[in-house]
N, CA, C and O atoms as a CHARMM CRD file, in Angstrom:
* protein
*
  360
    1    1 MET  N    104.81200  80.89600 100.49900 PROA 1      0.00000
    2    1 MET  CA   103.97600  81.90500  99.89000 PROA 1      0.00000
    3    1 MET  C    103.38000  82.79000 100.97500 PROA 1      0.00000
    4    1 MET  O    103.04400  82.33300 102.06700 PROA 1      0.00000
    5    2 THR  N    103.26200  84.04400 100.64600 PROA 2      0.00000
    6    2 THR  CA   102.60600  84.98200 101.55300 PROA 2      0.00000
    7    2 THR  C    101.09200  84.88700 101.34800 PROA 2      0.00000
    8    2 THR  O    100.62000  84.29300 100.37900 PROA 2      0.00000
    9    3 LYS  N    100.34900  85.47700 102.26800 PROA 3      0.00000
   10    3 LYS  CA    98.88800  85.47100 102.11700 PROA 3      0.00000
   11    3 LYS  C     98.46800  86.23000 100.86200 PROA 3      0.00000
   12    3 LYS  O     97.50300  85.84900 100.19800 PROA 3      0.00000
   13    4 ASP  N     99.18300  87.29400 100.54000 PROA 4      0.00000
   14    4 ASP  CA    98.86200  88.03500  99.31400 PROA 4      0.00000
   15    4 ASP  C     99.10000  87.16900  98.08600 PROA 4      0.00000
   16    4 ASP  O     98.29400  87.18100  97.15500 PROA 4      0.00000
   17    5 GLU  N    100.18500  86.42600  98.07300 PROA 5      0.00000
   18    5 GLU  CA   100.46400  85.53100  96.95100 PROA 5      0.00000
   19    5 GLU  C     99.41100  84.41900  96.86000 PROA 5      0.00000
   20    5 GLU  O     98.97800  84.05500  95.76700 PROA 5      0.00000
   21    6 VAL  N     99.01300  83.89300  98.00100 PROA 6      0.00000
   22    6 VAL  CA    97.97900  82.85600  98.02700 PROA 6      0.00000
   23    6 VAL  C     96.66300  83.41500  97.50000 PROA 6      0.00000
   24    6 VAL  O     95.94900  82.73200  96.76600 PROA 6      0.00000
   25    7 THR  N     96.34000  84.64200  97.86600 PROA 7      0.00000
   26    7 THR  CA    95.10300  85.27100  97.39300 PROA 7      0.00000
   27    7 THR  C     95.09700  85.35700  95.86500 PROA 7      0.00000
   28    7 THR  O     94.10900  84.99900  95.22400 PROA 7      0.00000
   29    8 VAL  N     96.19100  85.82900  95.29100 PROA 8      0.00000
   30    8 VAL  CA    96.30100  85.92300  93.83100 PROA 8      0.00000
   31    8 VAL  C     96.22400  84.52500  93.21300 PROA 8      0.00000
   32    8 VAL  O     95.58200  84.33200  92.18000 PROA 8      0.00000
   33    9 PHE  N     96.87300  83.56800  93.84000 PROA 9      0.00000
   34    9 PHE  CA    96.87700  82.18700  93.36800 PROA 9      0.00000
   35    9 PHE  C     95.46200  81.61300  93.34700 PROA 9      0.00000
   36    9 PHE  O     95.06800  80.96100  92.38000 PROA 9      0.00000
   37   10 LEU  N     94.70000  81.85500  94.41300 PROA 10     0.00000
   38   10 LEU  CA    93.32900  81.34800  94.48400 PROA 10     0.00000
   39   10 LEU  C     92.42800  82.02700  93.45000 PROA 10     0.00000
   40   10 LEU  O     91.51800  81.39800  92.91000 PROA 10     0.00000
   41   11 ILE  N     92.67900  83.29100  93.17700 PROA 11     0.00000
   42   11 ILE  CA    91.92300  83.99000  92.13300 PROA 11     0.00000
   43   11 ILE  C     92.21300  83.33500  90.78300 PROA 11     0.00000
   44   11 ILE  O     91.30500  83.15600  89.97000 PROA 11     0.00000
   45   12 THR  N     93.45800  82.98200  90.54700 PROA 12     0.00000
   46   12 THR  CA    93.82900  82.30000  89.30400 PROA 12     0.00000
   47   12 THR  C     93.09500  80.97500  89.18300 PROA 12     0.00000
   48   12 THR  O     92.54800  80.65600  88.12700 PROA 12     0.00000
   49   13 ILE  N     93.08300  80.20600  90.26200 PROA 13     0.00000
   50   13 ILE  CA    92.38500  78.92400  90.24100 PROA 13     0.00000
   51   13 ILE  C     90.91200  79.14400  89.90700 PROA 13     0.00000
   52   13 ILE  O     90.34100  78.40500  89.10600 PROA 13     0.00000
   53   14 ASN  N     90.29200  80.16300  90.52200 PROA 14     0.00000
   54   14 ASN  CA    88.88000  80.44500  90.27100 PROA 14     0.00000
   55   14 ASN  C     88.62500  80.85900  88.83000 PROA 14     0.00000
   56   14 ASN  O     87.56900  80.55000  88.27800 PROA 14     0.00000
   57   15 LYS  N     89.57300  81.55000  88.21500 PROA 15     0.00000
   58   15 LYS  CA    89.40300  81.96300  86.81200 PROA 15     0.00000
   59   15 LYS  C     89.48600  80.75700  85.87700 PROA 15     0.00000
   60   15 LYS  O     88.77900  80.69300  84.87100 PROA 15     0.00000
   61   16 VAL  N     90.34900  79.80900  86.21400 PROA 16     0.00000
   62   16 VAL  CA    90.51200  78.61500  85.38200 PROA 16     0.00000
   63   16 VAL  C     89.38100  77.61700  85.63000 PROA 16     0.00000
   64   16 VAL  O     88.91900  76.94300  84.71000 PROA 16     0.00000
   65   17 TYR  N     88.94700  77.53500  86.87900 PROA 17     0.00000
   66   17 TYR  CA    87.88700  76.60700  87.28300 PROA 17     0.00000
   67   17 TYR  C     86.71800  77.42100  87.85600 PROA 17     0.00000
   68   17 TYR  O     86.55000  77.48200  89.07400 PROA 17     0.00000
   69   18 PRO  N     85.90500  78.05000  86.98400 PROA 18     0.00000
   70   18 PRO  CA    84.85500  78.95900  87.46200 PROA 18     0.00000
   71   18 PRO  C     83.76600  78.29500  88.31300 PROA 18     0.00000
   72   18 PRO  O     83.04800  78.98200  89.04000 PROA 18     0.00000
   73   19 ARG  N     83.63900  76.97200  88.22600 PROA 19     0.00000
   74   19 ARG  CA    82.64800  76.28400  89.08000 PROA 19     0.00000
   75   19 ARG  C     83.12900  76.16800  90.52000 PROA 19     0.00000
   76   19 ARG  O     82.33300  75.87100  91.41200 PROA 19     0.00000
   77   20 TRP  N     84.41600  76.39600  90.76400 PROA 20     0.00000
   78   20 TRP  CA    84.97900  76.31500  92.10400 PROA 20     0.00000
   79   20 TRP  C     84.55700  77.55200  92.88400 PROA 20     0.00000
   80   20 TRP  O     84.93000  78.67300  92.54000 PROA 20     0.00000
   81   21 LYS  N     83.79400  77.34300  93.91200 PROA 21     0.00000
   82   21 LYS  CA    83.28300  78.44600  94.71700 PROA 21     0.00000
   83   21 LYS  C     83.87600  78.39800  96.11900 PROA 21     0.00000
   84   21 LYS  O     84.09200  77.32600  96.68500 PROA 21     0.00000
   85   22 VAL  N     84.13100  79.56800  96.66000 PROA 22     0.00000
   86   22 VAL  CA    84.68200  79.69700  98.00300 PROA 22     0.00000
   87   22 VAL  C     83.63500  80.35700  98.88100 PROA 22     0.00000
   88   22 VAL  O     83.25100  81.50300  98.64400 PROA 22     0.00000
   89   23 ASP  N     83.16900  79.63200  99.90000 PROA 23     0.00000
   90   23 ASP  CA    82.14500  80.15900 100.79900 PROA 23     0.00000
   91   23 ASP  C     82.72400  81.09500 101.85900 PROA 23     0.00000
   92   23 ASP  O     82.06400  82.04000 102.29200 PROA 23     0.00000
   93   24 ASP  N     83.95300  80.82400 102.26800 PROA 24     0.00000
   94   24 ASP  CA    84.60000  81.60100 103.32400 PROA 24     0.00000
   95   24 ASP  C     85.98000  82.04600 102.82700 PROA 24     0.00000
   96   24 ASP  O     86.97900  81.38100 103.10300 PROA 24     0.00000
   97   25 PRO  N     86.04300  83.16400 102.09800 PROA 25     0.00000
   98   25 PRO  CA    87.32600  83.58400 101.51300 PROA 25     0.00000
   99   25 PRO  C     88.46000  83.72700 102.52600 PROA 25     0.00000
  100   25 PRO  O     89.57400  83.26800 102.27100 PROA 25     0.00000
  101   26 LYS  N     88.19400  84.35200 103.66400 PROA 26     0.00000
  102   26 LYS  CA    89.24400  84.55400 104.66600 PROA 26     0.00000
  103   26 LYS  C     89.75300  83.21000 105.19500 PROA 26     0.00000
  104   26 LYS  O     90.96100  83.00100 105.31300 PROA 26     0.00000
  105   27 GLY  N     88.83800  82.31200 105.50800 PROA 27     0.00000
  106   27 GLY  CA    89.22300  80.99000 106.00100 PROA 27     0.00000
  107   27 GLY  C     89.97600  80.19600 104.95000 PROA 27     0.00000
  108   27 GLY  O     90.93100  79.48600 105.26400 PROA 27     0.00000
  109   28 THR  N     89.54200  80.31800 103.69300 PROA 28     0.00000
  110   28 THR  CA    90.21700  79.60600 102.59900 PROA 28     0.00000
  111   28 THR  C     91.62900  80.12000 102.41100 PROA 28     0.00000
  112   28 THR  O     92.56300  79.33500 102.25100 PROA 28     0.00000
  113   29 ILE  N     91.79100  81.43100 102.43000 PROA 29     0.00000
  114   29 ILE  CA    93.13200  82.01600 102.29300 PROA 29     0.00000
  115   29 ILE  C     94.01900  81.57100 103.45000 PROA 29     0.00000
  116   29 ILE  O     95.18200  81.22700 103.23900 PROA 29     0.00000
  117   30 ASN  N     93.48800  81.57300 104.65900 PROA 30     0.00000
  118   30 ASN  CA    94.27500  81.14800 105.82200 PROA 30     0.00000
  119   30 ASN  C     94.68400  79.68100 105.70600 PROA 30     0.00000
  120   30 ASN  O     95.83500  79.33000 105.96900 PROA 30     0.00000
  121   31 ALA  N     93.74600  78.83200 105.31400 PROA 31     0.00000
  122   31 ALA  CA    94.03900  77.39600 105.21300 PROA 31     0.00000
  123   31 ALA  C     95.07300  77.12100 104.11900 PROA 31     0.00000
  124   31 ALA  O     96.02900  76.37800 104.33700 PROA 31     0.00000
  125   32 TRP  N     94.87800  77.71800 102.95200 PROA 32     0.00000
  126   32 TRP  CA    95.82700  77.49900 101.85600 PROA 32     0.00000
  127   32 TRP  C     97.19500  78.10400 102.18900 PROA 32     0.00000
  128   32 TRP  O     98.22600  77.56100 101.79100 PROA 32     0.00000
  129   33 SER  N     97.20800  79.21500 102.90900 PROA 33     0.00000
  130   33 SER  CA    98.48900  79.81700 103.33500 PROA 33     0.00000
  131   33 SER  C     99.23400  78.87900 104.26900 PROA 33     0.00000
  132   33 SER  O    100.45700  78.76000 104.20000 PROA 33     0.00000
  133   34 LEU  N     98.49800  78.22100 105.13300 PROA 34     0.00000
  134   34 LEU  CA    99.10600  77.25900 106.04800 PROA 34     0.00000
  135   34 LEU  C     99.75100  76.11500 105.26800 PROA 34     0.00000
  136   34 LEU  O    100.87000  75.70100 105.57200 PROA 34     0.00000
  137   35 VAL  N     99.04300  75.61100 104.26700 PROA 35     0.00000
  138   35 VAL  CA    99.52300  74.47000 103.49200 PROA 35     0.00000
  139   35 VAL  C    100.65300  74.86600 102.53900 PROA 35     0.00000
  140   35 VAL  O    101.63100  74.13100 102.39700 PROA 35     0.00000
  141   36 LEU  N    100.52300  76.01500 101.89300 PROA 36     0.00000
  142   36 LEU  CA   101.50400  76.41500 100.87400 PROA 36     0.00000
  143   36 LEU  C    102.56400  77.38200 101.38100 PROA 36     0.00000
  144   36 LEU  O    103.41600  77.82200 100.60900 PROA 36     0.00000
  145   37 GLY  N    102.52400  77.71400 102.65000 PROA 37     0.00000
  146   37 GLY  CA   103.44200  78.70300 103.21300 PROA 37     0.00000
  147   37 GLY  C    104.91500  78.37500 103.09000 PROA 37     0.00000
  148   37 GLY  O    105.74900  79.28100 103.08000 PROA 37     0.00000
  149   38 ASP  N    105.25100  77.10700 102.99500 PROA 38     0.00000
  150   38 ASP  CA   106.65700  76.70900 102.89700 PROA 38     0.00000
  151   38 ASP  C    107.17400  76.69800 101.46200 PROA 38     0.00000
  152   38 ASP  O    108.33500  76.36600 101.22100 PROA 38     0.00000
  153   39 TYR  N    106.32800  77.05500 100.52400 PROA 39     0.00000
  154   39 TYR  CA   106.70100  77.00500  99.11200 PROA 39     0.00000
  155   39 TYR  C    106.67200  78.40100  98.50500 PROA 39     0.00000
  156   39 TYR  O    106.06600  79.32100  99.05400 PROA 39     0.00000
  157   40 THR  N    107.33800  78.54100  97.36400 PROA 40     0.00000
  158   40 THR  CA   107.33800  79.82000  96.66700 PROA 40     0.00000
  159   40 THR  C    106.13600  79.90400  95.72600 PROA 40     0.00000
  160   40 THR  O    105.53300  78.89300  95.36500 PROA 40     0.00000
  161   41 ALA  N    105.81000  81.12100  95.34600 PROA 41     0.00000
  162   41 ALA  CA   104.72800  81.31300  94.38700 PROA 41     0.00000
  163   41 ALA  C    105.06900  80.64200  93.05900 PROA 41     0.00000
  164   41 ALA  O    104.18700  80.11100  92.38500 PROA 41     0.00000
  165   42 GLU  N    106.33200  80.66500  92.68900 PROA 42     0.00000
  166   42 GLU  CA   106.76200  80.03700  91.44200 PROA 42     0.00000
  167   42 GLU  C    106.54100  78.52900  91.48000 PROA 42     0.00000
  168   42 GLU  O    106.10100  77.93600  90.49600 PROA 42     0.00000
  169   43 GLN  N    106.84700  77.91200  92.61800 PROA 43     0.00000
  170   43 GLN  CA   106.62600  76.47000  92.75600 PROA 43     0.00000
  171   43 GLN  C    105.13600  76.14500  92.65500 PROA 43     0.00000
  172   43 GLN  O    104.75000  75.17700  91.99900 PROA 43     0.00000
  173   44 ALA  N    104.30800  76.95100  93.30200 PROA 44     0.00000
  174   44 ALA  CA   102.86100  76.71600  93.26900 PROA 44     0.00000
  175   44 ALA  C    102.31200  76.93300  91.86200 PROA 44     0.00000
  176   44 ALA  O    101.46900  76.16600  91.39600 PROA 44     0.00000
  177   45 ASP  N    102.78700  77.97300  91.18700 PROA 45     0.00000
  178   45 ASP  CA   102.32300  78.23800  89.82100 PROA 45     0.00000
  179   45 ASP  C    102.67900  77.08200  88.89100 PROA 45     0.00000
  180   45 ASP  O    101.86100  76.65500  88.07600 PROA 45     0.00000
  181   46 ARG  N    103.89100  76.58700  89.01800 PROA 46     0.00000
  182   46 ARG  CA   104.30900  75.46100  88.17400 PROA 46     0.00000
  183   46 ARG  C    103.45600  74.22300  88.47300 PROA 46     0.00000
  184   46 ARG  O    103.04100  73.51300  87.55700 PROA 46     0.00000
  185   47 ALA  N    103.19900  73.97200  89.75300 PROA 47     0.00000
  186   47 ALA  CA   102.38100  72.81800  90.13500 PROA 47     0.00000
  187   47 ALA  C    100.96700  72.95000  89.56600 PROA 47     0.00000
  188   47 ALA  O    100.38900  71.97000  89.09600 PROA 47     0.00000
  189   48 LEU  N    100.41700  74.16000  89.61200 PROA 48     0.00000
  190   48 LEU  CA    99.08600  74.37800  89.06000 PROA 48     0.00000
  191   48 LEU  C     99.08600  74.14100  87.55100 PROA 48     0.00000
  192   48 LEU  O     98.17700  73.50500  87.01800 PROA 48     0.00000
  193   49 LYS  N    100.09000  74.64500  86.87600 PROA 49     0.00000
  194   49 LYS  CA   100.18400  74.42900  85.42900 PROA 49     0.00000
  195   49 LYS  C    100.28800  72.94000  85.11600 PROA 49     0.00000
  196   49 LYS  O     99.63400  72.45200  84.19500 PROA 49     0.00000
  197   50 ASP  N    101.10200  72.22400  85.87300 PROA 50     0.00000
  198   50 ASP  CA   101.24300  70.78100  85.66400 PROA 50     0.00000
  199   50 ASP  C     99.92300  70.06600  85.90300 PROA 50     0.00000
  200   50 ASP  O     99.55200  69.16100  85.15400 PROA 50     0.00000
  201   51 TYR  N     99.21300  70.47700  86.95400 PROA 51     0.00000
  202   51 TYR  CA    97.90500  69.87900  87.25700 PROA 51     0.00000
  203   51 TYR  C     96.93400  70.12300  86.10700 PROA 51     0.00000
  204   51 TYR  O     96.24600  69.20400  85.66000 PROA 51     0.00000
  205   52 MET  N     96.88200  71.36600  85.63000 PROA 52     0.00000
  206   52 MET  CA    95.92800  71.71700  84.57400 PROA 52     0.00000
  207   52 MET  C     96.20800  70.96400  83.27400 PROA 52     0.00000
  208   52 MET  O     95.27800  70.60700  82.55100 PROA 52     0.00000
  209   53 LYS  N     97.46800  70.72600  82.97800 PROA 53     0.00000
  210   53 LYS  CA    97.82400  70.01100  81.75500 PROA 53     0.00000
  211   53 LYS  C     97.31100  68.57600  81.76800 PROA 53     0.00000
  212   53 LYS  O     96.98900  68.02200  80.71700 PROA 53     0.00000
  213   54 LYS  N     97.23500  67.97600  82.94700 PROA 54     0.00000
  214   54 LYS  CA    96.81600  66.58100  83.07400 PROA 54     0.00000
  215   54 LYS  C     95.33800  66.42700  83.42500 PROA 54     0.00000
  216   54 LYS  O     94.76800  65.34700  83.26300 PROA 54     0.00000
  217   55 ASP  N     94.72200  67.49800  83.90300 PROA 55     0.00000
  218   55 ASP  CA    93.36000  67.41900  84.41900 PROA 55     0.00000
  219   55 ASP  C     92.34800  67.17000  83.30500 PROA 55     0.00000
  220   55 ASP  O     92.31300  67.88800  82.30600 PROA 55     0.00000
  221   56 ILE  N     91.53300  66.15100  83.49400 PROA 56     0.00000
  222   56 ILE  CA    90.42400  65.90600  82.58100 PROA 56     0.00000
  223   56 ILE  C     89.09100  65.92800  83.32200 PROA 56     0.00000
  224   56 ILE  O     88.03600  65.70600  82.72700 PROA 56     0.00000
  225   57 THR  N     89.14800  66.19900  84.62500 PROA 57     0.00000
  226   57 THR  CA    87.93800  66.17200  85.44000 PROA 57     0.00000
  227   57 THR  C     87.18200  67.49900  85.40900 PROA 57     0.00000
  228   57 THR  O     85.95700  67.52300  85.53100 PROA 57     0.00000
  229   58 GLY  N     87.90700  68.58900  85.24800 PROA 58     0.00000
  230   58 GLY  CA    87.28500  69.90300  85.31100 PROA 58     0.00000
  231   58 GLY  C     87.14200  70.43100  86.72400 PROA 58     0.00000
  232   58 GLY  O     86.55100  71.48900  86.94300 PROA 58     0.00000
  233   59 TYR  N     87.69200  69.68500  87.69500 PROA 59     0.00000
  234   59 TYR  CA    87.62500  70.10800  89.09600 PROA 59     0.00000
  235   59 TYR  C     88.93300  70.77300  89.51000 PROA 59     0.00000
  236   59 TYR  O     90.01800  70.33600  89.12800 PROA 59     0.00000
  237   60 ALA  N     88.80900  71.82400  90.28800 PROA 60     0.00000
  238   60 ALA  CA    89.98300  72.52800  90.80000 PROA 60     0.00000
  239   60 ALA  C     90.79000  71.60600  91.71600 PROA 60     0.00000
  240   60 ALA  O     90.22900  70.73100  92.37600 PROA 60     0.00000
  241   61 PRO  N     92.11100  71.81000  91.75200 PROA 61     0.00000
  242   61 PRO  CA    92.93700  70.98700  92.62700 PROA 61     0.00000
  243   61 PRO  C     92.77000  71.39600  94.08800 PROA 61     0.00000
  244   61 PRO  O     92.40100  72.53000  94.39200 PROA 61     0.00000
  245   62 SER  N     93.04500  70.46200  94.97400 PROA 62     0.00000
  246   62 SER  CA    93.08100  70.78900  96.40100 PROA 62     0.00000
  247   62 SER  C     94.50100  71.23300  96.74100 PROA 62     0.00000
  248   62 SER  O     95.43500  70.99200  95.97600 PROA 62     0.00000
  249   63 ALA  N     94.65200  71.87000  97.87100 PROA 63     0.00000
  250   63 ALA  CA    95.98700  72.28500  98.30700 PROA 63     0.00000
  251   63 ALA  C     96.92500  71.08100  98.44800 PROA 63     0.00000
  252   63 ALA  O     98.06600  71.15700  97.99100 PROA 63     0.00000
  253   64 PRO  N     96.48900  69.97000  99.06500 PROA 64     0.00000
  254   64 PRO  CA    97.37600  68.80800  99.16200 PROA 64     0.00000
  255   64 PRO  C     97.77200  68.23300  97.80300 PROA 64     0.00000
  256   64 PRO  O     98.88800  67.73900  97.64700 PROA 64     0.00000
  257   65 GLN  N     96.88500  68.28900  96.82900 PROA 65     0.00000
  258   65 GLN  CA    97.24800  67.81400  95.49300 PROA 65     0.00000
  259   65 GLN  C     98.36800  68.67300  94.90800 PROA 65     0.00000
  260   65 GLN  O     99.27600  68.15600  94.25700 PROA 65     0.00000
  261   66 LEU  N     98.30300  69.96500  95.13900 PROA 66     0.00000
  262   66 LEU  CA    99.34400  70.84700  94.62000 PROA 66     0.00000
  263   66 LEU  C    100.65600  70.65400  95.36600 PROA 66     0.00000
  264   66 LEU  O    101.72800  70.72600  94.76500 PROA 66     0.00000
  265   67 VAL  N    100.58000  70.41100  96.66100 PROA 67     0.00000
  266   67 VAL  CA   101.80400  70.12100  97.42400 PROA 67     0.00000
  267   67 VAL  C    102.45700  68.85700  96.88000 PROA 67     0.00000
  268   67 VAL  O    103.67600  68.81100  96.71500 PROA 67     0.00000
  269   68 ALA  N    101.66900  67.84900  96.60400 PROA 68     0.00000
  270   68 ALA  CA   102.21300  66.60800  96.04300 PROA 68     0.00000
  271   68 ALA  C    102.89300  66.88300  94.70200 PROA 68     0.00000
  272   68 ALA  O    103.94600  66.31500  94.41200 PROA 68     0.00000
  273   69 GLN  N    102.29800  67.74800  93.89200 PROA 69     0.00000
  274   69 GLN  CA   102.90300  68.08300  92.60000 PROA 69     0.00000
  275   69 GLN  C    104.18300  68.89400  92.79200 PROA 69     0.00000
  276   69 GLN  O    105.15700  68.68900  92.06800 PROA 69     0.00000
  277   70 ILE  N    104.19200  69.80100  93.74800 PROA 70     0.00000
  278   70 ILE  CA   105.40700  70.57400  94.03600 PROA 70     0.00000
  279   70 ILE  C    106.53400  69.63500  94.44300 PROA 70     0.00000
  280   70 ILE  O    107.65700  69.75000  93.95200 PROA 70     0.00000
  281   71 GLU  N    106.22800  68.70700  95.34300 PROA 71     0.00000
  282   71 GLU  CA   107.24700  67.76400  95.80100 PROA 71     0.00000
  283   71 GLU  C    107.73000  66.87300  94.65100 PROA 71     0.00000
  284   71 GLU  O    108.91800  66.56100  94.56100 PROA 71     0.00000
  285   72 LYS  N    106.81800  66.47200  93.78700 PROA 72     0.00000
  286   72 LYS  CA   107.19300  65.66900  92.62400 PROA 72     0.00000
  287   72 LYS  C    108.11900  66.47500  91.71300 PROA 72     0.00000
  288   72 LYS  O    109.11100  65.95000  91.20800 PROA 72     0.00000
  289   73 ASN  N    107.79300  67.74000  91.50900 PROA 73     0.00000
  290   73 ASN  CA   108.63400  68.59600  90.67600 PROA 73     0.00000
  291   73 ASN  C    110.01600  68.77800  91.28700 PROA 73     0.00000
  292   73 ASN  O    111.01400  68.82300  90.56900 PROA 73     0.00000
  293   74 LYS  N    110.07800  68.88400  92.61200 PROA 74     0.00000
  294   74 LYS  CA   111.37600  69.02700  93.28400 PROA 74     0.00000
  295   74 LYS  C    112.22100  67.77200  93.09700 PROA 74     0.00000
  296   74 LYS  O    113.43500  67.86100  92.91100 PROA 74     0.00000
  297   75 ARG  N    111.58700  66.61000  93.14600 PROA 75     0.00000
  298   75 ARG  CA   112.32900  65.35800  92.94500 PROA 75     0.00000
  299   75 ARG  C    112.84500  65.24500  91.51800 PROA 75     0.00000
  300   75 ARG  O    113.91700  64.68900  91.28200 PROA 75     0.00000
  301   76 LYS  N    112.07900  65.77400  90.56800 PROA 76     0.00000
  302   76 LYS  CA   112.50100  65.73600  89.16600 PROA 76     0.00000
  303   76 LYS  C    113.78900  66.51800  88.94400 PROA 76     0.00000
  304   76 LYS  O    114.64000  66.10900  88.15500 PROA 76     0.00000
  305   77 THR  N    113.93100  67.63800  89.63700 PROA 77     0.00000
  306   77 THR  CA   115.12400  68.45600  89.45400 PROA 77     0.00000
  307   77 THR  C    116.32400  67.85700  90.16600 PROA 77     0.00000
  308   77 THR  O    117.46900  68.15800  89.82800 PROA 77     0.00000
  309   78 GLY  N    116.06500  67.01700  91.14200 PROA 78     0.00000
  310   78 GLY  CA   117.15400  66.33600  91.83400 PROA 78     0.00000
  311   78 GLY  C    117.77400  67.13800  92.96300 PROA 78     0.00000
  312   78 GLY  O    118.49200  66.57700  93.79100 PROA 78     0.00000
  313   79 THR  N    117.51500  68.43000  93.01500 PROA 79     0.00000
  314   79 THR  CA   118.08400  69.26900  94.06300 PROA 79     0.00000
  315   79 THR  C    116.97500  70.08000  94.70300 PROA 79     0.00000
  316   79 THR  O    116.17100  70.70300  94.00900 PROA 79     0.00000
  317   80 ASP  N    116.93100  70.07200  96.01100 PROA 80     0.00000
  318   80 ASP  CA   115.97400  70.89600  96.72900 PROA 80     0.00000
  319   80 ASP  C    116.65900  72.23800  96.97900 PROA 80     0.00000
  320   80 ASP  O    117.30200  72.43500  98.00900 PROA 80     0.00000
  321   81 TRP  N    116.51500  73.14700  96.03700 PROA 81     0.00000
  322   81 TRP  CA   117.21600  74.42700  96.10200 PROA 81     0.00000
  323   81 TRP  C    116.76000  75.26800  97.27800 PROA 81     0.00000
  324   81 TRP  O    117.56100  76.01100  97.84500 PROA 81     0.00000
  325   82 ASP  N    115.51200  75.17400  97.65500 PROA 82     0.00000
  326   82 ASP  CA   115.02900  75.94800  98.80400 PROA 82     0.00000
  327   82 ASP  C    115.70400  75.48100 100.09000 PROA 82     0.00000
  328   82 ASP  O    116.14900  76.30000 100.89300 PROA 82     0.00000
  329   83 ALA  N    115.77900  74.17900 100.28200 PROA 83     0.00000
  330   83 ALA  CA   116.44000  73.65400 101.47700 PROA 83     0.00000
  331   83 ALA  C    117.91700  74.01700 101.48300 PROA 83     0.00000
  332   83 ALA  O    118.47400  74.36700 102.52400 PROA 83     0.00000
  333   84 LEU  N    118.54200  73.93400 100.33100 PROA 84     0.00000
  334   84 LEU  CA   119.95900  74.28500 100.22100 PROA 84     0.00000
  335   84 LEU  C    120.18900  75.76000 100.53700 PROA 84     0.00000
  336   84 LEU  O    121.14700  76.09700 101.23300 PROA 84     0.00000
  337   85 ALA  N    119.33900  76.62900 100.04600 PROA 85     0.00000
  338   85 ALA  CA   119.45900  78.06100 100.32800 PROA 85     0.00000
  339   85 ALA  C    119.29200  78.34700 101.80900 PROA 85     0.00000
  340   85 ALA  O    120.04400  79.14400 102.37000 PROA 85     0.00000
  341   86 LYS  N    118.32400  77.71400 102.45100 PROA 86     0.00000
  342   86 LYS  CA   118.12200  77.90100 103.88700 PROA 86     0.00000
  343   86 LYS  C    119.32600  77.41400 104.67800 PROA 86     0.00000
  344   86 LYS  O    119.72900  78.04400 105.65500 PROA 86     0.00000
  345   87 GLU  N    119.89600  76.30000 104.25800 PROA 87     0.00000
  346   87 GLU  CA   121.07000  75.75500 104.93200 PROA 87     0.00000
  347   87 GLU  C    122.25900  76.69200 104.80800 PROA 87     0.00000
  348   87 GLU  O    123.01000  76.87000 105.76800 PROA 87     0.00000
  349   88 LEU  N    122.43800  77.28700 103.65300 PROA 88     0.00000
  350   88 LEU  CA   123.54200  78.20600 103.44300 PROA 88     0.00000
  351   88 LEU  C    123.36500  79.51500 104.20300 PROA 88     0.00000
  352   88 LEU  O    124.34500  80.12600 104.62900 PROA 88     0.00000
  353   89 GLU  N    122.11100  79.94500 104.37200 PROA 89     0.00000
  354   89 GLU  CA   121.82600  81.17300 105.10900 PROA 89     0.00000
  355   89 GLU  C    122.08400  81.00100 106.60600 PROA 89     0.00000
  356   89 GLU  O    122.54200  81.92200 107.28100 PROA 89     0.00000
  357   90 GLY  N    121.77900  79.79800 107.11300 PROA 90     0.00000
  358   90 GLY  CA   121.83800  79.55700 108.56300 PROA 90     0.00000
  359   90 GLY  C    123.13600  79.07900 108.95700 PROA 90     0.00000
  360   90 GLY  O    123.36800  78.82400 110.13900 PROA 90     0.00000
């Protein structure tokens, strides 16, 4: 994900979880970009949707929780299409 995609993603999280507050927006965007940079916006969106469907706490997910969900979703499909695409490109 690009920083712009992460910014939009974090805004979405804030709209769904309005109690989630960000004290340092620039630092938060940088940190989440570091964690989610290897994934697509579509993968992150799906992981967020999956998290929200199961969430009963009312707390926003952390970046590592979403990475775990992305990886779980990749295992469900059986094929890591991103890795395969990179391999074919290189």
